[in-house]
N, C-alpha and C positions, 0 to 999 in steps of 0.2 A: 777697566783698569784705569787708575788715576795715579797721580804722583803728589807728593807733599814735600815741602822744603825742610831743611834741617831744623829750623826754628819751631816748626809745627811738631816735629818728632823729638824735641829735646828731652821730654820726660819719659820717653819710652824705655823699657827695659829690653835691650837687644840680646838675642841669643845666637851664637855662632854654631854652625854645624859641627858635630863631633868628628866628621870626616875631613875637616879642614886641615888637620895635622899641624896646626900652629903656623902655617906659612902665610896666613892672611890672604889666601886666595879662595875666598868663599863668599857666600851670602850670609846675611844675618836677618833674622825675623824678629818681630816684636809681637809675640803671642799675647793675645788679650788686650792689646793696646786700643783697638777700635772695635766697635760692635760689628759683627758679621763681615769683617775684613781683616786682611793680613798685610801689614807693611813689610817690605822686603828691601834691603839695601846691599850694596857692594861693601864687603868688609874692608877693602882698601880705601874706601871713600866715606869714612864715618861722618864727615862734614858735608857730604853730598846729599842729593835728594833720595827719597825712598819711593819705590813703586808700590801702590796699594792694590792688591788683588781682592775681589769679592770672594766669599767662601766658595762659590761654584766655580769661578774661574781659576782659583788656586788648585782645586782638585783636578780640573781639566788639564792644567799645566803639568802637574805632577804625573798624571796618566800619560801625557805625551812624552815626558822625559823618560819614564819607565819603558815606553815602547821604542824609544830611540828616535822619535820624530823631531826632537829639539836638540 
């Protein structure tokens, strides 16, 4: 997992979760922005950094969330 600054992610098309309910309390992802990786950022901090998960690590993270480990 790495991070990138806002300038590096300026051209990314960010998508907010449909579960956010419009309260801006969610994460956004930039699907397809980087090969074999997924940038993720806090929807409240659009000008902040993004964390970049590799494909495998993103899947492991989602599995941990589903299990309630995170």
